[in-house]
Structure formats: C-alpha cells, structure tokens
VEXDREN-2710 file (C-alpha; in Angstrom, 1 decimal):
% VEXDREN-2710
k/r/px/py/pz
1/MET/23.7/-6.0/5.4
2/ALA/23.3/-2.4/4.1
3/SER/22.8/0.2/6.8
4/PRO/19.8/2.5/6.7
5/SER/22.0/5.3/5.5
6/ALA/23.1/3.3/2.5
7/CYS/20.3/4.8/0.5
8/THR/20.1/8.5/0.6
9/GLY/17.1/10.7/0.0
10/SER/13.5/10.3/0.8
11/PRO/11.9/7.0/0.1
12/THR/9.3/7.0/-2.8
13/VAL/5.8/6.1/-1.8
14/ALA/4.6/3.4/-4.2
15/LEU/0.8/3.5/-4.2
16/PHE/-0.6/0.2/-5.6
17/ALA/-3.9/1.1/-7.3
18/ARG/-6.4/-0.8/-9.4
19/TYR/-8.5/1.0/-11.9
20/PRO/-12.0/1.4/-10.5
21/ARG/-13.8/-0.7/-13.1
22/ALA/-17.2/-2.1/-12.1
23/GLY/-16.9/-5.8/-11.2
24/GLU/-13.1/-5.7/-10.9
25/ALA/-12.5/-3.3/-7.9
26/LYS/-13.2/-4.0/-4.2
27/THR/-14.8/-7.4/-5.2
28/ARG/-15.3/-8.4/-1.6
29/LEU/-17.6/-5.4/-1.1
30/ILE/-19.8/-6.2/-4.1
31/PRO/-22.3/-8.3/-2.0
32/ALA/-22.9/-5.2/0.1
33/LEU/-22.5/-2.4/-2.5
34/GLY/-23.0/-3.9/-5.9
35/VAL/-20.5/-3.8/-8.7
36/ASP/-20.9/0.0/-9.3
37/GLY/-21.0/0.9/-5.6
38/ALA/-17.8/-1.1/-4.9
39/ALA/-16.0/0.5/-7.8
40/ALA/-17.1/4.0/-6.7
41/LEU/-15.9/3.4/-3.2
42/HIS/-12.5/2.2/-4.5
43/ARG/-12.3/5.3/-6.7
44/ARG/-12.9/7.5/-3.6
45/LEU/-10.3/5.6/-1.5
46/VAL/-7.6/5.9/-4.2
47/GLU/-8.3/9.7/-4.6
48/ARG/-8.3/10.2/-0.9
49/THR/-5.0/8.3/-0.5
50/LEU/-3.4/10.4/-3.2
51/GLY/-4.4/13.5/-1.3
52/VAL/-2.8/12.1/1.9
53/ILE/0.4/11.2/0.0
54/ARG/0.6/14.7/-1.5
55/ALA/0.1/16.3/1.9
56/SER/3.0/14.2/3.3
57/GLY/5.4/16.0/1.0
58/LEU/7.1/12.7/0.1
59/PRO/7.9/11.7/-3.5
60/PHE/5.5/9.2/-4.9
61/ALA/4.5/7.0/-7.9
62/VAL/1.3/5.1/-8.7
63/TRP/1.8/1.5/-9.6
64/THR/-1.2/0.6/-11.8
65/THR/-3.2/-2.4/-12.8
66/GLY/-6.6/-3.0/-14.5
67/ALA/-6.3/-0.3/-17.2
68/ASP/-3.7/1.3/-19.5
69/GLU/-1.8/4.4/-18.7
70/GLY/-4.1/6.6/-20.7
71/GLU/-7.2/5.6/-18.7
72/PHE/-5.3/6.2/-15.5
73/ARG/-4.2/9.7/-16.7
74/ASP/-7.7/10.5/-17.7
75/TRP/-8.7/9.7/-14.1
76/LEU/-5.8/10.9/-12.0
77/GLY/-4.2/13.6/-14.2
78/ASP/-0.8/13.9/-15.8
79/ALA/1.1/15.3/-12.9
80/MET/2.4/12.0/-11.4
81/ALA/4.6/9.1/-12.2
82/LEU/2.7/5.9/-13.3
83/THR/4.3/2.5/-13.5
84/ALA/2.5/-0.7/-14.5
85/GLN/2.5/-3.4/-11.8
86/GLY/3.1/-6.2/-14.2
87/GLU/2.1/-9.8/-13.9
88/GLY/2.2/-12.4/-11.2
89/ASP/0.8/-12.5/-7.6
90/LEU/1.0/-9.6/-5.2
91/GLY/4.5/-10.7/-4.1
92/ALA/5.9/-10.7/-7.6
93/ARG/4.5/-7.2/-8.2
94/LEU/5.7/-5.8/-5.0
95/ALA/9.2/-7.2/-5.7
96/GLN/9.4/-4.8/-8.7
97/VAL/9.5/-1.7/-6.6
98/PRO/13.1/-0.4/-6.1
99/ALA/14.5/0.7/-2.7
100/PRO/14.2/3.0/-0.9
101/ALA/10.4/2.8/-1.0
102/ILE/7.2/2.8/1.0
103/LEU/4.7/0.4/-0.3
104/LEU/1.1/1.4/0.2
105/GLY/-2.4/0.3/-0.7
106/ALA/-5.5/2.6/-1.0
107/ASP/-7.8/0.8/1.4
108/VAL/-6.9/2.5/4.7
109/PRO/-9.3/5.4/5.3
110/ASP/-7.6/6.4/8.6
111/LEU/-4.2/6.9/6.9
112/SER/-2.8/10.4/7.5
113/PRO/0.2/12.3/6.2
114/ALA/1.7/11.8/9.7
115/HIS/1.8/8.1/9.2
116/LEU/3.8/8.4/6.0
117/ARG/6.2/11.0/7.5
118/ASP/6.6/8.6/10.5
119/ALA/7.4/5.8/8.2
120/ALA/10.0/7.9/6.3
121/GLY/11.5/9.0/9.7
122/ALA/11.8/5.4/10.9
123/LEU/13.7/4.5/7.7
124/GLN/16.4/6.9/8.8
125/GLU/17.0/4.6/11.8
126/VAL/16.1/1.1/10.7
127/PRO/16.1/-0.7/7.3
128/VAL/12.4/-1.7/7.4
129/VAL/9.2/-0.2/8.7
130/ILE/5.8/-1.9/8.9
131/GLY/2.3/-0.4/9.3
132/PRO/0.3/-3.3/10.8
133/ALA/-3.3/-3.8/9.8
134/GLN/-5.8/-4.9/12.3
135/ASP/-6.7/-7.9/10.2
136/GLY/-3.2/-9.4/10.5
137/GLY/-1.7/-8.0/7.4
138/TYR/0.0/-4.7/6.8
139/TYR/-1.1/-1.5/5.2
140/LEU/2.4/-0.1/4.7
141/LEU/5.9/-1.5/4.3
142/GLY/8.9/0.6/3.8
143/PHE/12.5/-0.5/3.1
144/THR/15.9/1.1/2.4
145/GLN/17.4/-2.0/0.9
146/PRO/16.1/-4.9/-1.2
147/VAL/14.1/-7.5/0.8
148/PRO/13.5/-10.2/-1.7
149/PHE/12.8/-12.8/1.0
150/LEU/9.6/-11.1/1.9
151/TRP/7.7/-11.6/-1.3
152/PRO/7.7/-15.3/-2.4
153/ASP/5.2/-17.9/-1.0
154/MET/3.4/-15.4/1.2
155/ALA/-0.3/-16.1/2.1
156/TRP/-1.5/-12.7/0.8
157/GLY/-4.9/-11.6/2.1
158/THR/-4.8/-13.7/5.2
159/ASP/-4.3/-12.9/8.9
160/ARG/-0.8/-14.6/8.7
161/VAL/0.9/-12.0/6.6
162/LEU/2.2/-9.7/9.3
163/ARG/3.4/-12.5/11.6
164/GLU/5.2/-14.2/8.7
165/THR/6.8/-11.0/7.5
166/GLU/8.2/-10.3/11.0
167/ALA/9.4/-13.9/11.3
168/ARG/11.3/-13.6/7.9
169/LEU/12.9/-10.3/8.9
170/ARG/14.1/-11.8/12.2
171/ARG/15.5/-14.8/10.5
172/ALA/17.4/-12.5/8.1
173/GLY/18.6/-10.3/10.9
174/VAL/17.0/-7.2/9.5
175/ALA/15.9/-4.6/12.1
176/TYR/12.4/-3.1/11.7
177/ARG/10.0/-0.8/13.4
178/LEU/6.2/-1.0/13.7
179/LEU/3.9/1.9/13.2
180/GLU/0.4/2.5/14.7
181/PRO/-2.0/-0.3/13.7
182/LEU/-4.8/0.8/11.3
183/SER/-7.9/-0.9/9.9
184/ASP/-8.4/-1.8/6.2
185/CYS/-11.7/-1.3/4.5
186/ASP/-12.0/-4.6/2.7
187/ARG/-15.1/-6.5/3.9
188/PRO/-18.8/-5.6/4.2
189/GLU/-18.6/-5.5/8.0
190/ASP/-15.9/-2.8/7.7
191/LEU/-18.2/-0.3/6.1
192/ALA/-19.9/0.6/9.3
193/ARG/-16.7/2.1/10.6
194/TRP/-16.6/4.8/7.8
195/PRO/-20.2/5.7/6.8
196/GLU/-18.9/8.9/5.2
197/LEU/-17.2/6.7/2.5
198/LEU/-20.5/5.6/1.1
199/GLY/-21.2/9.0/-0.3
END
C-alpha cells in the first residue's frame, strides 16, 4: 500500500457539478420549488461552493455534466479547469478522478474553507479522508492513492453509502479519518434549514 506521502503536493478538489438546467437539476426539490426554482437553487449552491473552494487556497477543477464546456464557461467563467464527468453511474464517474484528490459535491451549504483545509491536512497523515453527511452518505472523500474498490456496486443516494465505504476501507486495510458531519440540501424537508438559499 502506498503511504500518504507517496503523492506529493496538495490534492486537487474535484467539484462535481451539473449544469443548472430547469428540470434536470435538483430534481428531488422540484415538488417544493418547481423546475425553475430547483435549478436556480442548484446554481446558487454551485456558485457558493466554488467561492468556498477558492477561499480554501487549494487547487481545483470542476467536473461537469449536463451541458458542454462552452455553456459552463459562459456560466462560471474561463479561469478554471473543466473536465467532463463522462458516462456511467456515479461510481464510474468518480473513478475517473486521479489521485491525490478531494471529491466534492455542491449541495452542502454549511461547507467552509476550513473543512477543505482540514481534509487536505488529514491527507498528510492518512490515505483517505471522509466528510460524513447526516443522511448516511458523504459530502467529501479525499484520497492520496487510487481506491478503485470504493466505486463499483455502491448503493449511491442511500443511507448505506458511508457505512459501506468504511467497511470496504477496513477490508482493504486502508487507514482513513472522518471530518465533521454536515447536512446535504437534497430534499424538500431540508430547505427549512437554510431559508437564505431560497433567494
């Protein structure tokens, strides 16, 4: 097994972002917000998360889906690396990100630059760091070495993802550290927690 120091330099934050097209973004919030409202909320979350990443000082790239590169650059600007997520389920797309990296979604309103810096710091000591989500998944996963066993046959979007991820790491003998748990903004009942997001 590679040691944490086997990969030098800061990990790259890989922000997985869908284009905020009405009817295709934040679909679980459409019953509460409508197609336009859900897309607008997703747009705000991605923009906010990019601000957090920039404030962390870590290198980053946006892994895109739902639109071509030109549409993303029209939205987010030219001063960033963009990479298409590609095809397949979430696991197949996450598997494309090279180490060292910190995988991140855009649906965690309480994420701060300190969380990202803590993740990068943890990767100086252990090969894997996980930001647990309150719903049983994770909002962040960082690694200094490839972890191909974490991606296939995972019940993405369920409350079993974190538990299964930890079990696979233990079976593989890979040390990891947990960050502070945070909440996702995924379901209509989550909206009451962050009224400022509704604009």
